[in-house]
N, C-alpha and C positions, 0 to 999 in steps of 0.2 A: 504494499499499499504506500503510495507516494505521500509526502508530508502534506497536511492540509495547512491552510492559511493560519490557523491558531499556532500550530507548531513552529512555522517558518517566522512568525512574529515574535514568539517567545525565545526564539534562537538568535534574532537579529542584534548584533552588538551595539548597533547606533541607538536602539531603544533602551537596551538593559532593563527589561520590566522587573528583574530580580534584584537590581542594584548591585550587579557584578560586571566586571569589564567583559567577561566571556561566559557563555554558557554551552556545556557539552551535551551530548544526546547519547543515550543508550536505547536501543529499540529491541523489542521481544515481539512475539507474533500477536500480543494482546495488549501492549502497553508502550507508551513513550516515557523514558525517565530523563529528565532535565537535571543537569548538574551545575549548580550554581553555588559558588563559594562552599560553605559548609553545609550546604544542604542538598538534597535530591528531592525532586518533585515528580511523583509518578501519576501520569495521566492515562487513563484507560482509553482504548481505541472503541470507536462506536461500531462494534461489530457484533455478530450473532453467529456462534458455532453450536454444533450439536451439544456440547458440554459446557457453554458458557454464553451468557447474555448480557452484553453490554450495549444493547440496541437503543436505549433511551438515556436521556440525561438523568432522569430520576433513578433508573436502575444502576447508573454508573456512579452516582451520589451514594446509594445504598452500599454498593459493593466497596466503595472507598471507606466508608464508616466501619463496614464489617471488617476489612482488611486492618484498619487501626486498631480495632477492638481485639481481633484474634491475635495479632502479632505482638501486642503489648503483653501478652501472657507470658512471653519470654524474652522480649527485646524492648522493654519500656524506654530504654535509653536511646534507642534508635527512632522509634515512632512517635512523632511529635503531635501532629493534628491533620485535619482535613482543610484544605484552603479552598474556598470558592475563587473562581476567576471570573471577575466582572469585565464590563466593557464590552468589545467586539473582537471577532476573530482577528481583525487587522490590527486593533490596538487593545490587547488584552491587559487587564490590570489584576494580577494575583493578589487576593485579599482585599480588593476594592469594594467600594459600595455598589448598590444596585443589584440587579437580578443576575444570577450566575449563568454564565454560558457554558462552563465546565467546572470540574472539581479535580483537585490533585491532592494526593496523600504526601505530605511533608515528611521526610526522614532526615535524619542527621547522616551525614556523610562518613564513611569509613575507608581505610586504605583497601583498594581492590586487591592488592597483592596478599592480603592476609585472608582471603577466602581459602577454604580449605582445598579446593580443586586446584588453585595456583600453588599451594604449599605442596600438594601432593605431586604436581608436575615437575617441581623444582627439587623433589626429593628431601623436602624439609619437614614433611608431616611426620611425627613421632608418637611413639607409644604414650608419652606423656599427655599429648593433645588429645589422643583417643581415650584415655582414661577420663579426662575432662569432658569429653563429648559423652561418654557412656553415662556419666554421672548426671549431665545436663539432661539428656534424653529420658533417663529414668525418673528424673525429678518431675519434668513436665507431663510425662505420661501419668505419673502417680497423682498430680494435681488436676488433670483434665476431666472433664465431664465423662461420665459412662452413658452410653447409649440406652435410652429406655427399653425395657424388655419388649414393649410392643411395637417398637420401630422396626423398620425393614433392615437398618444398618447392621451388617455382619451376620445376616441370616445365610445359613449354608447355601440356599438356592442362588441367592444374590452373589455370593462369592464365587460359585461356579460360572454364573452367567457373565460376569464381568471378565472372567479368565477366557471363556470361550468367544467372546466377543473380540478379543485380540486376533484370534485366529481367523475370523470372518474378515476382518480388514486387512490382515497380512496376506491371506490368500489372494485378495483382489490385488494389492500392491505388489506382490511378488509372484507373478505367475509362471516364472520359469520352473520346468518340471524338477530339477534338483532341489530348488527351494521349497516348492509343493511337498516333495517327499518328506524333507526335514520337518516341515510344519505339521504334516499328519502325523509324524512319529512323536513330537511334542505334544500335541493334541491328545493323542491316546494316552501318553504319560499323564497328562493332566486330569483326564477323566478318571483313570484308574488311581491315581493318588488322591483324588478328591473322594472317591468311593471309600477308599481306605482310612481316610481322615474325617470322614463326614460328622461322626459323632464328636470328634475334638473340635471341630468348627462349632458346632452347637454348644459345646461346653464352654468354649472361649466367650461366646455371648452371654451366656447365662452367668458366668463368674465375673463380669464387668470388665473385660479385656477389650471390648470394642469401645472407643473413646473418641472424643473430639480431638484428633491429632493435628499434626502440621500438614500432612498430605503430600509434601513434595520435598521430602527431607534427603536431597542429594547435596554433594559436598559443594556445589555452587551456591547453595542456600545456607551455608554455614560459615561463619567468620570468626576468627581468633581475635579477640579483644583483650589485650593483657593475657592473663592466665585462663580466661573463660571462653569457651567456644559457645557462641551466640547464633541461635537459629533465627532466620527472618524470611519475608516472603512466603508465608504460608498459603495454601489454597483457601480463597474466600468466595469463589464463585460457584462452587459445587459441592453440595453437602456430602454426596456420595464418596467424594474423593478425600474428604477430610474425617469423616466419621467411619474409622476403619480399626481393624485389629491392631493393637500396638506391635504385634509380631511383623505385620505387613509394613508398618512404618520403618521398623528397623530393617527390614529386608531391603529396602530401596538403598539405605545408606551402605549395606554390606556389598550389594551389587555394585554400587558406584565405586566402592573401594577395589572391589575385584576388577572392574573395567579400567581403573587407573593403575593396575598393575600392583596393588597394595594388598594382596591376599593375607598376607601376615598380619597386618593391621585390622583387617576386616575379623580375622580370628580372635584377635585381642579385643576389639570392640564387643564382639558377641559376648566373650566370657566376662569382660568387665561389666556389660549391662546385666547379665545374670547374676553377677555378685552383689551388684548394688540393689537391683530390684527383686531378685528371687523368683522371677517368672519362668521356670524350668518347663512348664507346660507348653511355652511357646515353641519349644523344639519340635513337637509333634507336627506343627503346621508351618515352620519357618521355610522349609525348602519349597513347598508348594508356592508360598508368597514370593521367594526369591526367584523362582523360574517365571512367576507372573510379572515380576517387576522388569526382569530382563526382556521380557516379550513386549511390554509396554515402551521400553526404550527401543526395541527393534521397530515397532509400529511407528513411533515419532521419526525415527530415521528414514523409514520407507515412505512416510508422507512428505518429508523434506524432498527425498528423491523424485517423487511424483511432481513436485513444484518447481524442479530445477531441470537443467537441460546440460547436456554434454559431460564434461569432466565432473562438474560439481554434483550432477545426478549420480554419476558411477561412484563417487566418493562417498555419497550418503547411503547408496545401496550396499557398498562394502561395509559401512558401519551397521547396518540393519543385519548383514550376515554375520558380522562380528558377535552381535548380540544373541543371535541364534546359537552361534557356537558356545557362548556363555551358559545360555540356558541348557544346552546339551551336556555341558559339564556339570552343571548344578543338579540335574536329575539323574546323573550317574556318578555318584561319589565313590572314593575307593572304599575297600571293605573297612568296616570299624574295628577298633582295637581298644583294649583297656590297659591303662598304665597307672601305676601307683608310685608314689615316692617312699623313701625309707632313710630315716636319719633323725637325729636329736635336733633341737633348736639351734639355728645358726649355721646348720651344714649346707645350706644353699639349695633347699627343696623347692622353694617359690621361684628362685632365679632359674633353676633347671626347667621347672614346668612352664616358666614363662618363655624361655627360649624355644621350648617345644611348640608353643602356640605361634609364636611369631615366625617360626620356619614352615608353618602350614600354609602354603600359597594358595591353597584350594578353600580354606575356611571350612574344615570339616571336623574340627576338634573343640571341645569345651573343657574348660578346668573347673573342678570343684575343689574349694578350699576348706579345710576342716575348721581354721580359725574363724572363717566367715560363718560357715552353715552352723557351727557350734553356737556362736553369738545369736544367729537367727533364730534357731531352735528354742532358745531361752529368753528371746524377746528383747536382744540388744542389738544395736546397729553395729557394723564392722568396725567402726572407729571407736566405739564406747568402751570404757573400761569397766568390767563387771565387778572389780573389786574383790575377786575370789582369792582365798589363800591357796597354797599349795595343797593339791589333793582335796580341795573343798570347793564349795559354791557351784560353779558350772564346769569344775574339773574334777569331780568325785568319779569313782569307778562306774557308777550308774550312768553319769553324765557322758562318760567317755563312751559307754556301750550305746546309748541313745544317739550320740553323734555319728559313730560309724554305721549304725544301722541306717540313719538319715542319708549319710553318703552313698550307702549301697543301694537305697530306693532310688536316689536322684540318678546314680550311675546306670542302673537298670532302665530307667525311663529314657534317658540320653540314648543308650545303645540300641533300644528298642525303636528308636526314631532313626537310626542309621548314623548316629554321631560317633566318633571316636571320643574318649574320655581319659583325662589326665586327672587323678585324684591327688592334691597335694596335702599330705597328712604326715604324721610322724611314722606310723605303722610300726611302733616299738615292739608289739607282739606278735608272735608268730600266728597266733590264732586269727588277728586281725588281717594279716596278709592272706591267710588260707581262704578266709571268706570271699575275697575279692578274686583270688585265683579261680575258686569254684565258680564265681560269677562269670568269668570269661569263659571257662570250660563249658558251662551250661549253655551259653550263647554261641558256642563254637568260635570264639574269637581269640586273637592273638593276645598274649599277656606279657607285660614287662614290668620290671622294677627299677626305677631310677635310684640307684643306691648312692647317697650323698654322704660324704665324709669331709672332715677337716681336722687338722691338728687341735687337740684340746685347748691349748691357749688361744688359738684363733677363734674357737667356738665361743670362749668366754669374752674375747674382744668384741665379736659381732653382737652378741646378745646384749652386752653392757651398752653398746653404742646404738642399739636399735631405737628409732623413733618413728611415730606415725604409722605403724604397722598393726594390721589386726591382730597379730599374735601378742599375747600378754606374758610371754615367757620372760623369766627373770633370771639372774645368775643362779638363784637358789633352785628354780624350777630345772635349769640345765644340769645342775649337779646331780638332782634326783633322776632325771632321764638317764644320764650316764650309767647309773646303777641299775635302771630298769630295762634299758635296751636287750633285746633278744637278737643277737647277730643272725643274719641270714643262713639258714642251714644249708648243707651241701647240695641238696635237691633243689633249693631255691635259687642257687647260684646261677643255674641254667637260664633263668629269667632276668638276671641282673644286667643293667645296662649302665655304662658309665654316663654321668651327667655331661661329661664333654662331648660324648656321642649323640646325645638327645637332639 
């Protein structure tokens, strides 16, 4: 769409309606974003699409107000107000008196270079950023409104219908025989996976996991401001895109990380999100949603290809096929496995298990931490201090038994969903390790033990220096563990893996 008179006038440096010497422009398929000094003004295009209606001034005003309200949930420092534009298209006056001819959402500008997609392309996106992102997502999901039970949002039939709609569009946009064969196989997988998980989709709705989410949580809509990762530009124009399972929301971010070649960080995001929020039931439906999200991206790329010509169209079609490849990888994960750690406090178990996650470029592994799940089991947050004495409080023998039982149950659920599992726990006792070895054997899965050790003086130094970790181990606890630990028996050594090789 060519620039209308209003946009040309707002960009004219000789008029400077925003009071700045120059005004920049960013354009999307649905909006113009005018960049003026410290502010960005987002004006919605007067268009109507199957999923979006900006066709009247009143509808655009309502959508501007909805955008402001919804994005202030997590980015109040960015979203300022809705500005009426008075005057005429040839001589507009932002914030002027008189009848409005248009409306704009005014946002505080931020360095574009700090968007996560730019950080990822530069190789500057780190696990620290991803941990901050996991906490941010879990926090706003926890605070978001849950879909009413009587609403259509998150109903299994709607979930399937939206997934199948992708294939209808893609078959029209990608008519070549090889593409259609790939799409048919992906459609068959989608139907089969839905049948297998239908009860899980229904349970997610019933348990309040369908919420008013962001709806478009890819890396380009996340920005690093200081130490916080801030979401912005959520979906305001279509309720069906926003009222979704939180697992579907997370799946979009995971898919985008994979698409940016950051599979290890995707794996880290998943496990950190699970550690913060404890929504392990999401694993049952997450792979379905990840394939769905990859196919949505394929559809968008194919739509762009249909609107272009020549090399640009060919490049967009290649992008669409790349997303088909990603969807195929997601629905055919490698065989699952179960790994546990073994060692006293300070021996490097958490570091070794973290390395295992960051090395998983396919995002097929989740980590369970005993320190986190023990506290969750007894009503404490991961960073909270329980005040328990050695061998007391949440660390009694009964509490230990309950914690390992909880870890085993969570591992069973994840393995059943096709996810590999790393259990980060001390596993000081042979009986604890045997329970998990049986779990792997009963599921006919590979089993390994990450055996972590360090010199005693180094163990003491690490434990004494530990800060800000879920573990509550003290030097006194370490000394007790050194007396309690049961070394790996000869028959267990066959499953032992050096942390350096993890």
